[in-house]
N, C-alpha and C positions, 0 to 999 in steps of 0.2 A: 335773260330771264324776264327783264322788264318788257321786252318786245312781245314775248308770248303772253304775259299778263295783260298788256294793253290790247293785244289782238282778241283775247277772250272777253275782255271787259267792254270793248267798244259797242257791241250790239245791245248791251244792257244800259249803258250810260248815254249813248249817242242820241236816241230819240227823245229821252226826257230832257237832256240838256239842250238839245236843239229847240224843243218846244218852249222851254223857259227863256232861252235867248231870243226867240221870236216874240214872245210876249213882252220881254224887256225892251226890245227895239220899238215895239208899237206903243206901249204905255209905260212910262218910266216908273210910276209909283208902284203899281202892283207887281210889275216884273222884277223890280229891285228886291222886294220882300221875298218873292219866290226864289230868286237867285241867292239871297242870303240864307234862306232856309235850306236850300239845296246844298250850299257850301258847308253849312254846319252839319247837316246830315251825312255828308260825305267825309268830313274831316274829323268829327268826334270819335268814331270808331278807331281811326288810325291813332289819334292821340291817346285813347284809352289803352290800346295795345302797347304803345310806346311807354306809357307810364307803368304798366303792369309787366313789362318785359323782364325785369329782374326776377320776379317770383315765377314767371312762366319758364324762364331759362333754368332755374333751379329744379322745377318740377320735371322738365324735359331731361335733365341729367339723371334724375332718379328713374325715369321711365325708359332709359336707353336700352337696358337689358330686355325689357318686355317688347320694345320695338324691334330688336334684333330677332327675337323668337317669332314675332308676328310676320316679319319680313321673310323668314325661312318657310313658315307655314304657307304664306301667300304664294311663294315661289313654287312650292310643291303642288298646291292647288292648280296653279297655272300649267304646270307640266302635265298633271293628270288630265286637265281639260283638253289640252292639246292632243294627248294620246287618245282620249275618247273621241275627239273630232276626227282624227286620222283613221281610226278604226270603224267609225260610223256608229259607235255605241252611245253617243251623246243623246240621240233622240229617244233611246230606250230609257235613259235616266230621266229625261224630260217627261215622258209619259208616266213613269213611275211616280214622279213628284206630283203630277196632276191628279193621279188616282188617289194619292195619300192626302194631298192638300188641294181640293178642288177650287178653293178661293184664288189660287194663283192664276187660274185661267180666266177669271172674271174680268171682262172689259166693260166698264160702265160708262 
């Protein structure tokens, strides 16, 4: 799980961290401040989630039933989409949606 998380996170963190480390290598004063701010910005959300985990876990226990229903509905939607794709009817639904909601087709 950690490997997949790191793989998805690297394109987001890599360029920014690389730039900050380059600035730190060139000028110690401003680079150190940037690195400290980066570390705080990265660490504070993790600390906040860790501190709030007890109340989050209690909420998730209450929401388990709703999550089970949502999982079943999402599975049915996926099966329906697969059947529509196999029968070639998905494009008809797409056109119907575009007629009813023309803003869906807007590319700005």
